[in-house]
C-alpha positions as CSV (number, residue, x, y, z in Angstrom):
1,M,16.9,15.5,-10.6
2,E,20.6,16.2,-9.7
3,L,19.6,18.9,-7.2
4,I,17.1,16.5,-5.6
5,S,19.8,13.9,-5.3
6,K,22.2,16.4,-3.8
7,S,19.6,17.5,-1.3
8,A,18.8,13.9,-0.3
9,A,22.6,13.2,0.1
10,S,22.9,16.3,2.3
11,I,19.9,15.2,4.5
12,A,21.6,11.7,4.8
13,D,24.8,13.4,5.9
14,G,22.8,15.4,8.5
15,D,21.4,12.2,9.8
16,L,24.9,10.7,10.2
17,V,26.0,13.8,12.1
18,D,22.8,13.5,14.3
19,N,23.6,9.9,15.1
20,I,27.2,10.9,16.1
21,I,25.7,13.7,18.3
22,R,23.4,11.3,20.1
23,K,26.0,8.6,20.6
24,T,28.7,10.9,21.9
25,N,26.5,13.6,23.5
26,N,28.6,16.1,21.6
27,W,25.8,18.8,21.3
28,S,28.3,21.4,20.0
29,M,27.9,19.6,16.6
30,L,24.2,20.5,16.5
31,P,24.7,23.5,14.2
32,V,26.6,21.3,11.7
33,S,23.6,18.9,11.7
34,A,21.2,21.8,11.1
35,V,23.3,23.0,8.1
36,F,23.4,19.5,6.5
37,A,19.8,18.7,7.3
38,S,18.0,21.9,6.4
39,Y,20.2,24.8,5.1
40,I,22.0,23.0,2.3
41,P,18.9,21.1,1.0
42,G,17.0,24.4,1.1
43,E,19.7,26.1,-1.0
44,F,19.7,23.2,-3.5
45,M,16.0,23.2,-3.9
46,A,15.5,27.0,-3.9
47,S,14.0,28.2,-7.1
48,N,11.5,30.6,-8.6
49,T,9.3,27.8,-10.1
50,I,5.6,27.9,-9.6
51,G,4.0,24.8,-8.2
52,G,7.1,23.6,-6.3
53,I,7.1,20.8,-3.7
54,E,4.2,21.3,-1.3
55,F,5.5,19.2,1.5
56,P,2.9,20.2,4.3
57,Q,0.0,19.3,2.0
58,W,1.7,15.9,1.2
59,L,2.2,15.2,4.9
60,G,-1.5,15.9,5.6
61,K,-2.6,13.7,2.7
62,N,-0.2,10.9,3.6
63,S,-1.4,11.1,7.2
64,N,-5.0,10.7,6.1
65,R,-4.1,7.8,3.8
66,N,-2.3,6.0,6.6
67,K,-5.3,6.6,9.0
68,R,-7.8,5.2,6.5
69,H,-5.6,2.2,5.8
70,R,-5.2,1.5,9.5
71,L,-9.0,1.8,9.9
72,L,-9.6,-0.5,7.0
73,Q,-7.1,-3.1,8.4
74,N,-8.9,-2.9,11.8
75,L,-12.3,-3.5,10.1
76,H,-10.9,-6.3,8.0
77,T,-9.6,-7.9,11.2
78,H,-13.1,-7.8,12.8
79,V,-15.1,-9.1,9.7
80,H,-12.6,-11.5,8.2
81,L,-14.6,-14.5,9.4
82,Q,-17.8,-13.4,7.7
83,V,-16.3,-11.7,4.7
84,S,-14.0,-13.5,2.2
85,G,-11.8,-11.0,0.4
86,S,-8.7,-8.9,0.7
87,L,-8.4,-5.4,2.0
88,E,-8.9,-4.1,-1.5
89,A,-12.0,-6.2,-2.1
90,L,-13.4,-5.1,1.3
91,N,-12.8,-1.5,0.4
92,M,-14.1,-1.6,-3.1
93,D,-16.9,-4.1,-2.9
94,Y,-18.3,-4.3,0.7
95,L,-17.8,-0.9,2.2
96,P,-20.1,1.1,0.0
97,Y,-23.0,-1.2,0.8
98,L,-22.1,-1.3,4.5
99,R,-22.0,2.4,4.6
100,R,-25.4,2.7,3.1
101,L,-26.8,0.0,5.3
102,I,-25.6,1.8,8.5
103,V,-25.8,5.5,7.5
104,D,-29.2,5.6,5.8
105,P,-31.1,4.7,9.1
106,L,-29.0,7.2,10.9
107,V,-30.1,10.0,8.5
108,Q,-33.7,9.1,9.2
109,S,-32.9,9.2,13.0
110,D,-33.4,5.5,13.4
111,V,-30.4,4.7,15.7
112,E,-31.8,1.3,16.8
113,T,-31.9,0.0,13.2
114,A,-28.4,1.2,12.5
115,A,-27.1,-0.4,15.8
116,E,-28.9,-3.7,14.8
117,K,-27.2,-3.7,11.4
118,M,-23.8,-3.1,13.0
119,E,-24.3,-6.1,15.4
120,V,-25.0,-8.5,12.5
């Protein structure tokens, strides 16, 4: 945990240097920012442990989670007059039935029925 704390502190220092660079247009400090923001945290977190931090995978999963949450909020905005419930209730209670109501006709190539259900 101490190494993670040191890495986070170094990244924060790199952010401070980056702010100074942008405010003063002193681009000669860019290597200093790079050292604080990437090299030092990389050195602190370097290890031979298996199953380390898998940051790219986390970014992908977090992006998908944010996208799904945004879509759920959008749907909630459109149906909140007909559906009483929170986002969680909509997600857990209503969406499985709505999905079946719309997708089942599509599987049977009945686009008109699916479109009618979506209009209701």
